[in-house]
Each structure stands twice: as C-alpha cells, then as structure tokens.
C-alpha positions in Angstrom: 0.0 0.0 0.0 2.8 2.4 0.9 4.6 1.7 -2.4 1.4 2.3 -4.4 0.9 5.7 -2.6 4.4 6.8 -3.3 4.1 5.8 -7.0 0.8 7.6 -7.3 2.1 10.8 -5.7 5.1 10.8 -8.1 2.8 10.1 -11.1 4.4 6.7 -11.8 2.6 3.7 -13.3 0.9 1.6 -10.8 0.2 -2.1 -11.5 -3.5 -2.8 -11.3 -4.5 -5.8 -9.2 -7.0 -7.8 -11.2 -9.5 -8.0 -8.5 -13.1 -8.6 -9.3 -14.3 -5.3 -10.8 -17.9 -4.6 -11.8 -18.7 -3.3 -15.3 -18.6 0.3 -14.3 -15.2 0.1 -12.7 -13.9 -1.7 -15.8 -15.2 1.1 -18.1 -13.7 3.8 -15.8 -10.3 2.1 -16.0 -10.5 1.8 -19.7 -11.4 5.5 -20.1 -8.6 6.5 -17.8 -6.1 4.5 -19.8 -7.4 6.1 -23.1 -7.1 9.6 -21.5 -3.5 8.9 -20.3 -2.6 7.6 -23.8 -4.0 10.7 -25.5 -2.3 13.0 -23.1 1.1 11.3 -23.4 0.9 10.7 -27.1 3.7 13.1 -28.1 5.0 14.0 -24.7 8.4 12.7 -23.6 8.6 12.4 -19.8 11.0 14.8 -18.1 14.0 13.4 -16.4 15.1 14.4 -12.9 18.0 16.4 -14.3 15.6 18.5 -16.4 13.6 19.3 -13.3 16.7 20.3 -11.4 17.6 22.6 -14.3 14.1 24.1 -14.4 14.0 24.9 -10.7 17.6 26.3 -10.7 16.7 28.6 -13.6 13.4 30.1 -12.3 13.7 33.8 -11.7 13.7 35.2 -8.2 14.0 32.0 -6.2 17.6 32.5 -5.3 18.6 28.9 -6.4 21.3 27.9 -8.7 22.9 24.7 -9.8 25.2 24.7 -6.8 22.9 25.4 -3.9 19.9 23.6 -5.1 21.3 20.4 -3.5 20.6 21.9 -0.1 16.9 21.4 -0.6 15.0 18.4 0.6 12.5 16.7 -1.7 9.5 18.6 -0.3 11.2 22.0 -0.7 12.3 21.0 -4.2 8.8 20.1 -5.4 7.3 23.2 -3.7 9.8 25.4 -5.6 8.9 23.6 -8.8 5.2 24.1 -8.3 5.7 27.7 -7.2 7.8 28.4 -10.3 5.1 26.9 -12.5 2.5 29.1 -11.0 4.7 32.1 -11.5 5.5 31.3 -15.1 1.8 30.7 -15.8 0.9 34.0 -14.2 3.5 35.9 -16.2 2.4 34.2 -19.4 -1.3 35.0 -18.8 -0.4 38.6 -18.0 1.5 39.0 -21.2 -1.4 37.5 -23.1 -3.8 40.0 -21.6 -1.4 42.9 -22.5 -1.2 41.6 -26.0 -5.0 41.8 -26.4 -6.3 38.4 -25.4 -9.9 38.2 -24.1 -10.1 38.6 -20.3 -12.9 36.1 -20.3 -10.6 33.2 -21.4 -7.6 34.0 -19.2 -7.5 34.1 -15.4 -4.7 35.9 -13.7 -4.5 34.2 -10.4 -1.6 35.4 -8.3 1.3 33.0 -7.7 1.3 34.1 -4.1 -1.1 31.5 -2.9 -1.2 28.2 -1.0 0.3 25.3 -2.9 -2.0 22.3 -2.7 
C-alpha cells in the first residue's frame, strides 16, 4: 500500500491488481487508460536532471545549480510548483497585455497556498 501511494504521488505507473471489478469500474479504468494515452501521445517524460535545471533557472527563487542540492525533496517540489505558478501568471499577464480576451484568461496570483 505504501509503495502504491508513493508511486501515485510521483505520477508513476501503478500495476493494477486484477480483483473482481464490476462493469462500471472496468469502463472507468479503460477510459482513464485512453485519456492517459491521449495526453502522453507526443510527450516525452521529463528526467530528474531536467527538473533540477528548471528549478535552478526560475527567476527570483535564489537557487542555482550549486545550492539547489541543499533542498530536501519537499522543498524542491514546492519550488517547482511555485515556479510553474509564477510562469503561468506571467504568461497570462503577457497574453492579456497583447489583447487576449479577459474572459478566457484568469490571472491568479502565484502568491497562494500550494496544494
């Protein structure tokens, strides 16, 4: 159970136990598999080295390739998520300034709780 939870939290493949599933559960599993395949069709998974490079190059976090190794895994993933929020905010702001419709773009601040 612990290994399964760790794999799920890191978005790794989890082997499905073939327990007796009813028809609805089988259909849900099939649809989830189709959705995963469609999402990952042309996407190559990022390697850990790429994630390290991304976090080290985010603006304003004070991290570089030397001192990033002082972070623990929770701090690292928090910096990664915070950087993604900040990049998304800046991208949406630039889109609005370029004339995009405000109805389609939400500019939520990156200064928020990370889930």
